[in-house]
VOBA-1610 file (N, C-alpha, C; in pm, whole numbers, padded with zeros to 5 digits, always signed):
BEGIN
Unk-00854-00765+00257Unk-00748-00797+00177Unk-00622-00729+00234Unk-00530-00804+00261Unk-00399-00768+00312Unk-00308-00733+00216Unk-00253-00603+00205Unk-00140-00555+00123Unk-00015-00509+00181Unk+00089-00492+00101Unk+00208-00435+00168Unk+00262-00342+00078Unk+00324-00250+00130Unk+00407-00145+00053Unk+00534-00102+00145Unk+00630-00042+00073Unk+00753-00014+00140Unk+00780+00141+00144Unk+00832+00194+00247Unk+00867+00334+00267Unk+00996+00360+00316Unk+01024+00501+00326Unk+01139+00542+00408Unk+01087+00632+00527Unk+01151+00616+00625Unk+01093+00706+00745Unk+01165+00834+00753Unk+01149+00912+00856Unk+01223+01060+00845Unk+01374+01053+00857Unk+01428+00933+00892Unk+01568+00910+00902Unk+01631+00834+00779Unk+01546+00813+00686Unk+01579+00735+00551Unk+01591+00597+00582Unk+01535+00543+00675Unk+01547+00406+00697Unk+01428+00330+00643Unk+01448+00235+00573Unk+01339+00143+00482Unk+01275+00077+00589Unk+01130+00062+00559Unk+01051-00019+00634Unk+00934-00081+00560Unk+00871-00180+00582Unk+00759-00243+00517Unk+00649-00235+00610Unk+00544-00197+00549Unk+00381-00199+00612Unk+00302-00281+00552Unk+00247-00392+00625Unk+00131-00472+00587Unk+00002-00425+00646Unk-00102-00416+00565Unk-00213-00337+00623Unk-00344-00431+00553Unk-00448-00428+00650Unk-00577-00491+00611Unk-00656-00368+00551Unk-00647-00361+00411Unk-00716-00258+00348Unk-00865-00254+00364Unk-00936-00358+00371Unk-01092-00360+00373Unk-01135-00285+00500Unk-01049-00281+00608Unk-01106-00216+00751Unk-01148-00068+00708Unk-01079+00010+00600Unk-01113+00138+00580Unk-01237+00169+00563Unk-01332+00067+00504Unk-01473+00095+00475Unk-01554+00104+00616Unk-01508+00065+00723Unk-01587+00085+00850Unk-01507+00129+00960Unk-01385+00198+00930Unk-01307+00251+01031Unk-01363+00399+01068Unk-01358+00420+01200Unk-01324+00356+01319Unk-01459+00281+01347Unk-01433+00148+01417Unk-01535+00063+01467Unk-01554+00109+01608Unk-01661+00157+01642Unk-01699+00206+01797Unk-01681+00099+01890Unk-01721-00035+01847Unk-01711-00147+01928Unk-01564-00207+01960Unk-01488-00149+01871Unk-01329-00201+01894Unk-01252-00073+01896Unk-01254-00009+02033Unk-01186+00111+02062Unk-01037+00111+02110Unk-01006-00031+02143Unk-00884-00048+02218Unk-00770-00105+02104Unk-00675-00031+02103Unk-00550-00061+02010Unk-00462-00168+02098Unk-00438-00282+02038Unk-00349-00368+02114Unk-00224-00390+02011Unk-00104-00382+02077Unk+00027-00395+02005Unk+00134-00480+02062Unk+00189-00556+01975Unk+00284-00650+02012Unk+00418-00637+01910Unk+00528-00601+01973Unk+00643-00569+01887Unk+00736-00702+01923Unk+00768-00784+01814Unk+00850-00895+01850Unk+00975-00892+01743Unk+01086-00924+01804Unk+01217-00941+01734Unk+01219-01052+01656Unk+01269-01033+01513Unk+01265-01143+01429Unk+01394-01116+01336Unk+01479-01222+01292Unk+01571-01201+01209Unk+01532-01230+01060Unk+01417-01302+01054Unk+01366-01351+00917Unk+01211-01336+00922Unk+01147-01211+00916Unk+00994-01215+00936Unk+00915-01268+00807Unk+01002-01304+00700Unk+00947-01369+00591Unk+00926-01509+00589Unk+00986-01566+00683Unk+00999-01716+00696Unk+00885-01790+00729Unk+00867-01922+00690Unk+00749-01984+00696Unk+00723-02008+00854Unk+00827-02023+00937Unk+00794-02038+01081Unk+00747-01902+01123Unk+00798-01780+01098Unk+00741-01664+01164Unk+00610-01641+01111Unk+00578-01674+00981Unk+00435-01661+00929Unk+00355-01737+01016Unk+00377-01868+01040Unk+00294-01951+01120Unk+00259-01886+01254Unk+00368-01818+01320Unk+00339-01757+01440Unk+00247-01635+01438Unk+00257-01552+01313Unk+00174-01449+01300Unk+00031-01479+01274Unk+00021-01592+01199Unk-00123-01637+01168Unk-00209-01691+01295Unk-00101-01751+01378Unk-00162-01812+01511Unk-00200-01706+01602Unk-00124-01595+01606Unk-00141-01456+01687Unk-00284-01410+01634Unk-00298-01392+01509Unk-00411-01317+01443Unk-00541-01399+01487Unk-00522-01546+01472Unk-00642-01626+01498Unk-00686-01638+01630Unk-00583-01642+01715Unk-00616-01651+01860Unk-00678-01530+01915Unk-00622-01405+01882Unk-00677-01287+01933Unk-00806-01263+01877Unk-00846-01306+01753Unk-00972-01290+01696Unk-01063-01371+01765Unk-01027-01505+01797Unk-01101-01608+01849Unk-01161-01584+02001Unk-01051-01522+02076Unk-01084-01495+02214Unk-01117-01361+02231Unk-01092-01265+02172Unk-01107-01122+02197Unk-01203-01059+02095Unk-01220-01117+01982Unk-01287-01055+01877Unk-01211-00943+01811Unk-01058-00962+01821Unk-00984-00853+01774Unk-00975-00858+01630Unk-00957-00762+01552Unk-00935-00754+01428Unk-00792-00711+01390Unk-00725-00774+01290Unk-00575-00739+01259Unk-00593-00616+01170Unk-00512-00504+01216Unk-00520-00386+01135Unk-00390-00377+01043Unk-00277-00427+01085Unk-00159-00426+01020Unk-00023-00441+01087Unk+00081-00435+01022Unk+00200-00454+01087Unk+00317-00373+01032Unk+00412-00328+01091Unk+00531-00269+01040Unk+00659-00328+01073Unk+00741-00366+00965Unk+00865-00435+00978Unk+00975-00350+00964Unk+01060-00333+01077Unk+01164-00228+01067Unk+01283-00280+01139Unk+01402-00272+01099Unk+01521-00289+01187Unk+01520-00420+01268Unk+01460-00528+01217Unk+01463-00650+01276Unk+01356-00679+01374Unk+01253-00578+01366Unk+01139-00595+01465Unk+01009-00588+01368Unk+00902-00681+01430Unk+00781-00648+01351Unk+00680-00613+01457Unk+00616-00497+01421Unk+00501-00444+01496Unk+00379-00488+01465Unk+00293-00563+01541Unk+00174-00619+01519Unk+00070-00508+01579Unk-00044-00481+01497Unk-00146-00385+01557Unk-00279-00452+01538Unk-00353-00466+01663Unk-00501-00499+01639Unk-00605-00402+01710Unk-00717-00416+01690Unk-00810-00353+01758Unk-00922-00436+01804Unk-00962-00409+01940Unk-01051-00501+02023Unk-01131-00427+02093Unk-01233-00487+02161Unk-01326-00420+02253Unk-01276-00393+02373Unk-01164-00481+02424Unk-01105-00467+02553Unk-00975-00533+02533Unk-00875-00480+02616Unk-00745-00556+02616Unk-00701-00629+02744Unk-00796-00680+02821Unk-00771-00736+02967Unk-00700-00863+02938Unk-00712-00946+02856Unk-00662-01070+02828Unk-00547-01074+02733Unk-00517-00964+02661Unk-00430-00975+02556Unk-00280-01003+02613Unk-00260-00975+02737Unk-00105-01016+02782Unk-00096-01159+02787Unk-00184-01223+02852Unk-00186-01372+02867Unk-00207-01456+02732Unk-00282-01397+02645Unk-00302-01458+02516Unk-00183-01444+02421Unk-00133-01347+02427Unk-00007-01312+02338Unk+00105-01404+02400Unk+00116-01417+02523Unk+00231-01500+02583Unk+00212-01634+02542Unk+00100-01674+02550Unk+00063-01819+02527Unk+00100-01838+02368Unk+00079-01752+02285Unk+00105-01778+02148Unk+00257-01766+02114Unk+00336-01675+02180Unk+00460-01683+02162Unk+00538-01798+02236Unk+00477-01854+02346Unk+00535-01963+02403Unk+00523-02085+02310Unk+00417-02094+02226Unk+00390-02199+02145Unk+00481-02198+02021Unk+00534-02086+01992Unk+00648-02077+01882Unk+00788-02054+01926Unk+00811-02077+02050Unk+00948-02083+02088Unk+00994-01952+02165Unk+00913-01853+02168Unk+00946-01745+02251Unk+01010-01639+02151Unk+01004-01506+02214Unk+01052-01395+02136Unk+01090-01294+02241Unk+01196-01206+02189Unk+01200-01079+02263Unk+01096-00996+02213Unk+01034-00920+02305Unk+00914-00853+02276Unk+00876-00718+02363Unk+00786-00643+02312Unk+00740-00539+02394Unk+00591-00538+02346Unk+00484-00489+02432Unk+00358-00504+02402Unk+00279-00399+02496Unk+00151-00373+02455Unk+00076-00277+02532Unk-00071-00249+02467Unk-00149-00176+02546Unk-00287-00154+02487Unk-00332-00017+02537Unk-00388+00048+02440Unk-00448+00188+02484Unk-00562+00228+02400Unk-00629+00315+02436Unk-00753+00361+02370Unk-00736+00419+02243Unk-00784+00395+02136Unk-00778+00462+02010Unk-00896+00467+01937Unk-00998+00532+02000Unk-01135+00546+01946Unk-01149+00594+01805Unk-01044+00678+01764Unk-01065+00729+01630Unk-00975+00640+01526Unk-00933+00529+01575Unk-00840+00456+01495Unk-00743+00530+01422Unk-00660+00610+01501Unk-00567+00704+01444Unk-00439+00612+01385Unk-00416+00518+01461Unk-00293+00421+01411Unk-00323+00369+01278Unk-00428+00310+01265Unk-00475+00250+01133Unk-00485+00351+01022Unk-00545+00446+01039Unk-00590+00556+00923Unk-00468+00635+00912Unk-00385+00671+01011Unk-00284+00774+00986Unk-00164+00714+00962Unk-00117+00601+00994Unk+00007+00543+01000Unk+00007+00409+00908Unk-00084+00312+00928Unk-00090+00191+00849Unk-00160+00219+00705Unk-00256+00267+00692Unk-00321+00279+00562Unk-00249+00350+00461Unk-00218+00307+00356Unk-00142+00380+00245Unk-00204+00509+00199Unk-00104+00604+00179Unk-00140+00728+00115Unk-00163+00718-00017Unk-00185+00819-00086Unk-00206+00793-00239Unk-00083+00759-00315Unk+00040+00815-00260Unk+00165+00759-00330Unk+00195+00603-00305Unk+00167+00559-00178Unk+00192+00439-00147Unk+00103+00330-00229Unk-00025+00386-00239Unk-00136+00311-00318Unk-00085+00283-00465Unk-00035+00398-00509Unk+00027+00396-00650Unk+00137+00286-00659Unk+00219+00284-00567Unk+00331+00171-00569Unk+00273+00027-00565Unk+00167+00018-00486Unk+00101-00116-00473Unk+00039-00142-00613Unk-00030-00064-00670Unk-00074-00081-00805Unk+00032-00120-00906Unk+00143-00036-00899Unk+00264-00054-00997Unk+00319-00204-00980Unk+00336-00242-00839Unk+00381-00377-00822Unk+00283-00483-00873Unk+00154-00475-00865Unk+00070-00572-00905Unk+00081-00591-01068Unk+00092-00470-01142Unk+00088-00474-01277Unk+00240-00551-01325Unk+00339-00496-01246Unk+00464-00558-01302Unk+00480-00710-01267Unk+00416-00744-01146Unk+00413-00895-01117Unk+00327-00967-01224Unk+00218-00915-01279Unk+00136-00982-01369Unk+00222-00990-01506Unk+00301-00893-01539Unk+00388-00922-01639Unk+00498-01014-01632Unk+00544-01028-01511Unk+00647-01114-01493Unk+00586-01253-01497Unk+00482-01267-01438Unk+00420-01410-01436Unk+00393-01462-01584Unk+00371-01358-01669Unk+00344-01387-01820Unk+00462-01409-01897Unk+00591-01404-01818Unk+00719-01414-01909Unk+00800-01295-01956Unk+00738-01169-01910Unk+00772-01051-01976Unk+00939-01015-01929Unk+00996-00974-02025Unk+01141-00915-01989Unk+01132-00777-01961Unk+01131-00737-01834Unk+01100-00598-01800Unk+01198-00498-01849Unk+01319-00539-01891Unk+01413-00450-01925Unk+01397-00410-02088Unk+01311-00466-02173Unk+01304-00433-02294Unk+01207-00306-02305Unk+01244-00224-02382Unk+01176-00086-02385Unk+01046-00111-02491Unk+00956-00068-02451Unk+00824-00068-02527Unk+00743+00044-02513Unk+00624+00050-02574Unk+00533+00170-02575Unk+00438+00137-02433Unk+00438+00234-02330Unk+00366+00235-02209Unk+00258+00349-02232Unk+00137+00303-02200Unk+00028+00399-02195Unk-00021+00441-02055Unk-00027+00563-02031Unk-00083+00622-01893Unk-00212+00697-01915Unk-00291+00697-01809Unk-00419+00730-01832Unk-00450+00855-01702Unk-00474+00967-01762Unk-00506+01082-01664Unk-00628+01145-01691Unk-00701+01194-01573Unk-00836+01254-01591Unk-00847+01382-01517Unk-00915+01478-01562Unk-00916+01598-01506Unk-01059+01664-01516Unk-01101+01770-01427Unk-01221+01813-01407Unk-01251+01924-01528Unk-01155+01984-01597Unk-01164+02086-01694Unk-01083+02059-01804Unk-01106+02098-01918Unk-01010+02086-02040Unk-00901+02156-02026Unk-00917+02280-01963Unk-00797+02348-01961Unk-00688+02296-01859Unk-00738+02225-01754Unk-00649+02161-01652Unk-00569+02039-01733Unk-00641+01972-01812Unk-00586+01867-01881Unk-00469+01911-01983Unk-00500+02020-02047Unk-00417+02092-02150Unk-00284+02133-02084Unk-00302+02202-01968Unk-00186+02235-01878Unk-00097+02125-01843Unk-00160+02012-01790Unk-00076+01901-01750Unk-00002+01844-01870Unk-00072+01817-01980Unk-00015+01758-02099Unk+00099+01857-02150Unk+00084+01986-02128Unk+00214+02059-02187Unk+00311+02063-02080Unk+00298+02022-01962Unk+00410+02018-01880Unk+00475+01879-01889Unk+00421+01779-01952Unk+00469+01645-01956Unk+00530+01615-02089Unk+00480+01678-02188Unk+00552+01653-02329Unk+00700+01687-02331Unk+00760+01787-02259Unk+00901+01800-02263Unk+00981+01689-02195Unk+00903+01604-02104Unk+00969+01504-02048Unk+00957+01363-02101Unk+00934+01379-02228Unk+00947+01248-02331Unk+00799+01174-02343Unk+00685+01244-02281Unk+00560+01165-02315Unk+00500+01233-02444Unk+00424+01143-02487Unk+00356+01185-02624Unk+00195+01166-02601Unk+00125+01277-02644Unk-00020+01267-02661Unk-00075+01159-02751Unk-00139+01066-02705Unk-00181+00963-02790Unk-00344+00960-02814Unk-00411+01008-02711Unk-00540+00996-02737Unk-00619+01095-02627Unk-00733+01168-02672Unk-00810+01242-02571Unk-00950+01161-02559Unk-00991+01157-02439Unk-01128+01084-02412Unk-01219+01163-02319Unk-01338+01145-02324Unk-01439+01213-02242Unk-01536+01113-02177Unk-01576+01162-02044Unk-01670+01091-01981Unk-01757+01183-01901Unk-01887+01196-01988Unk-01962+01306-01922Unk-02031+01269-01797Unk-02047+01139-01760Unk-02098+01094-01634Unk-01997+01107-01509Unk-01870+01136-01542Unk-01784+01161-01431Unk-01755+01301-01404Unk-01718+01323-01276Unk-01678+01473-01233Unk-01531+01506-01302Unk-01444+01392-01336Unk-01329+01408-01416Unk-01355+01360-01550Unk-01410+01450-01634Unk-01469+01425-01761Unk-01372+01421-01869Unk-01267+01486-01859Unk-01168+01505-01945Unk-01044+01421-01921Unk-01023+01329-02016Unk-00922+01231-02010Unk-00811+01226-02099Unk-00713+01199-02085Unk-00599+01187-02185Unk-00514+01061-02173Unk-00473+01003-02282Unk-00377+00878-02295Unk-00259+00934-02331Unk-00152+00930-02251Unk-00004+00959-02281Unk+00071+00853-02297Unk+00179+00842-02382Unk+00246+00716-02421Unk+00394+00761-02411Unk+00478+00670-02376Unk+00620+00681-02375Unk+00682+00530-02394Unk+00797+00543-02468Unk+00856+00406-02501Unk+00965+00406-02388Unk+00956+00284-02306Unk+01058+00271-02191Unk+01038+00142-02140Unk+01148+00092-02059Unk+01115-00026-02002Unk+01029-00029-01892Unk+00999-00131-01822Unk+00905-00133-01702Unk+00976-00209-01584Unk+01085-00168-01572Unk+01148-00237-01448Unk+01087-00134-01329Unk+01105-00182-01204Unk+01055-00127-01087Unk+01112+00022-01085Unk+01237+00034-01124Unk+01289+00177-01086Unk+01219+00281-01205Unk+01218+00237-01335Unk+01163+00314-01423Unk+01005+00353-01413Unk+00940+00253-01373Unk+00796+00255-01345Unk+00768+00356-01230Unk+00854+00354-01131Unk+00821+00447-01016Unk+00865+00581-01044Unk+00969+00607-01122Unk+01002+00736-01171Unk+00900+00795-01259Unk+00855+00727-01361Unk+00744+00775-01465Unk+00610+00803-01391Unk+00566+00705-01295Unk+00433+00718-01248Unk+00440+00825-01137Unk+00533+00857-01085Unk+00564+00974-00977Unk+00543+01101-01050Unk+00610+01117-01163Unk+00592+01230-01238Unk+00465+01256-01297Unk+00387+01160-01338Unk+00257+01166-01403Unk+00163+01196-01280Unk+00178+01119-01173Unk+00088+01145-01053Unk+00084+01285-01017Unk+00221+01358-00999Unk+00228+01488-00956Unk+00181+01593-01039Unk+00196+01546-01184Unk+00150+01652-01279Unk-00011+01650-01271Unk-00072+01534-01258Unk-00207+01534-01242Unk-00267+01598-01119Unk-00195+01581-00993Unk-00237+01633-00894Unk-00216+01794-00887Unk-00118+01844-00947Unk-00105+01991-00964Unk-00207+02048-01016Unk-00294+01979-01114Unk-00406+02031-01179Unk-00529+01981-01139Unk-00518+01936-01006Unk-00645+01884-00925Unk-00708+01753-01023Unk-00622+01675-01084Unk-00667+01576-01170Unk-00621+01430-01089Unk-00649+01339-01176Unk-00625+01196-01110Unk-00557+01120-01230Unk-00443+01051-01160Unk-00365+00955-01257Unk-00413+00804-01217Unk-00473+00752-01336Unk-00549+00629-01316Unk-00461+00501-01355Unk-00325+00531-01373Unk-00240+00389-01397Unk-00193+00380-01539Unk-00140+00265-01558Unk-00079+00252-01701Unk-00100+00099-01746Unk-00071+00073-01867Unk-00065-00062-01925Unk+00033-00063-02042Unk+00055-00175-02081Unk+00154-00209-02192Unk+00135-00344-02256Unk+00217-00349-02355Unk+00204-00491-02426Unk+00314-00589-02362Unk+00293-00704-02381Unk+00397-00812-02347Unk+00507-00799-02413Unk+00637-00805-02360Unk+00772-00807-02423Unk+00857-00930-02363Unk+00883-01013-02465Unk+00963-01138-02427Unk+01089-01152-02514
//
């Protein structure tokens, strides 16, 4: 499953990362120890024509080299494609053929050993904060598809779980002054995180507000070695 998320680099330049999440279950693959990369310049990387090029590139490299698409980074007018394969000997000719079929691009490319799949694991795969943003986006998109007016304030429930009751209580105490209310405590004796809590807050569910609230909750849970498990709300139209 390919997902995307957006981040800021060390120079506060925004970029988008698309990643094949399912590869994490078998990374690194010993039989695919070569990292193949192709950087192409594009003024509209979300256009249908560029998408056709990207799909052609993935299919061609997979069919000819057994290469798997790991992900891509879109930044400052360039799209960086990354693949893993058993070898990279024909990568130059194959990628040239694909680019020629789609009118040609300004490009850079290369191949190098990456037996530990460091590019995929350390740079492409989302960290916990990026995964949270992905989950937030999915929930918001589902609300929008149902006709929700995201700007309307309503009760939003948040779910947090901890290994000890005292950890849960400390986290709740730190969040109550920030406008969250304790709605319910739950227990799950079969989990290592047996002590759960439902916190609620009346607020809109715009992207900006959701990002702000979930980051606060995520950090509060993490500080007490707990887990933030996401949020839900009622439809507002």
